[in-house]
Each structure stands twice: as C-alpha cells, then as structure tokens.
C-alpha positions as CSV (number, residue, x, y, z in Angstrom):
1,M,0.0,0.0,0.0
2,N,1.3,3.4,-0.8
3,L,0.7,6.8,0.8
4,T,-2.0,7.7,-1.7
5,E,-3.9,4.5,-0.9
6,L,-3.5,5.1,2.8
7,G,-4.8,8.6,2.4
8,A,-7.9,7.3,0.5
9,A,-8.6,4.7,3.2
10,F,-8.2,7.3,5.9
11,R,-10.6,9.7,4.1
12,D,-13.2,6.9,3.7
13,A,-12.9,6.1,7.5
14,R,-13.1,9.8,8.4
15,I,-16.3,10.3,6.3
16,A,-17.8,7.1,7.6
17,G,-17.2,8.4,11.1
18,N,-18.9,11.7,10.3
19,L,-15.8,13.6,11.2
20,T,-14.6,16.8,9.6
21,Q,-11.0,17.4,8.7
22,Q,-10.9,20.1,11.4
23,Q,-12.2,17.7,14.0
24,V,-9.6,15.2,13.1
25,A,-7.0,17.9,13.2
26,E,-8.0,18.8,16.8
27,L,-8.0,15.1,17.8
28,S,-4.7,14.2,16.2
29,G,-2.7,17.4,16.5
30,V,-2.0,17.3,12.7
31,P,-2.8,20.5,10.8
32,R,-6.0,20.4,8.7
33,S,-4.0,21.5,5.6
34,R,-1.8,18.3,6.0
35,I,-4.9,16.2,6.4
36,S,-6.3,17.6,3.2
37,L,-3.1,16.9,1.3
38,F,-2.9,13.4,2.7
39,E,-6.5,12.6,1.7
40,S,-6.0,14.0,-1.8
41,G,-2.8,12.0,-2.5
42,M,-0.8,15.2,-2.8
43,L,1.4,14.7,0.3
44,A,4.9,13.5,-0.5
45,E,5.7,12.4,3.1
46,L,3.9,12.0,6.4
47,G,5.8,10.8,9.5
48,A,4.9,7.6,11.2
49,V,3.8,9.3,14.5
50,K,1.5,11.7,12.6
51,M,0.0,8.9,10.5
52,L,-0.6,6.8,13.7
53,S,-2.3,9.8,15.3
54,L,-4.5,10.4,12.3
55,F,-5.5,6.7,12.0
56,D,-6.2,6.5,15.7
57,A,-8.5,9.6,15.4
58,V,-10.7,7.8,12.9
59,G,-10.5,4.3,14.4
60,L,-8.0,2.7,12.0
61,E,-4.9,0.8,12.8
62,L,-1.8,0.0,10.7
63,L,-0.8,-3.6,10.4
64,A,2.7,-4.7,9.5
65,R,3.2,-7.9,7.5
66,R,5.6,-9.4,5.0
67,R,5.4,-7.9,1.5
68,G,3.4,-10.0,-0.9
69,H,1.5,-11.7,1.9
70,Q,-1.9,-12.9,0.7
71,R,-4.6,-13.0,3.4
72,T,-5.9,-16.4,4.1
73,L,-9.1,-17.5,5.8
74,D,-7.0,-18.2,8.9
75,D,-5.9,-14.6,8.8
76,V,-9.4,-13.3,8.6
77,L,-10.6,-15.6,11.4
78,H,-7.8,-14.5,13.6
79,E,-8.5,-10.8,12.9
80,R,-12.2,-11.4,13.7
81,E,-11.3,-13.1,17.0
82,E,-9.0,-10.3,18.0
83,S,-11.6,-7.6,17.2
84,A,-14.3,-9.5,19.0
85,G,-12.1,-9.8,22.1
86,A,-11.4,-6.1,22.0
87,A,-15.1,-5.3,21.4
88,T,-16.2,-7.3,24.4
89,G,-13.6,-5.6,26.5
90,R,-12.0,-8.9,27.8
91,R,-11.0,-8.5,31.4
92,R,-10.3,-10.7,34.3
93,V,-13.2,-11.3,36.6
94,R,-13.0,-13.1,39.9
95,S,-16.0,-15.0,41.2
96,R,-17.2,-14.5,44.7
97,R,-16.8,-17.3,47.1
98,N,-19.9,-18.7,48.8
99,T,-19.3,-18.4,52.5
100,S,-21.6,-19.4,55.3
101,E,-22.0,-17.4,58.4
102,G,-19.1,-17.8,60.7
103,Q,-16.7,-19.0,58.0
104,P,-14.0,-16.7,56.4
C-alpha cells in the first residue's frame, strides 16, 4: 500500500465516522492542511507518528506484515477473533466465594 492508498482509506474512514478534517486535526494534532493533502494524495511524506495519530482519530490501525503476503481464511478468522475480544472488553473477573456465616 502506498501513501495515496493510505490517504484514501483514511478519508473513507473519516467520512464514515462523520468527522470533519478540522475535528480530526484537533483530535490528532495534525494540521488540517496536511490532512487535506494526505487525503487527496498530494502529500509527499507523512511521518509515522502523525500517521498513527490520524489513524487513531478515525478508528483505523496499521498492520505490518511481509510484502506479498496474501490474506488467508485463517488470517481473517484471527482478525475477527481479535476484534471480538477487543469489542467485548476482555478482562479478568474473579468470582465471589460462597461463604456461610461464621466462616471466612
């Protein structure tokens, strides 16, 4: 994926989230003018920290994998399991012990 494709994916996510460029600028700390250039494919370079901030603001994440990797059904299932775990807010819960009166 190149910077132009990342910008288009970002724009689609921003619009789907009903966010303006100005709102994303305020959330991410990246100037609105840079966001506009990024979305239009006119930005020559955008640092990793800025890109991560932008993606976080619209609910996207970057995933690193080997070049040429073709997604398999196992990859899709693994991604779904991970997102389901995050969506349910997995956390550790301890059950209460049943104690009778007079017992600790």
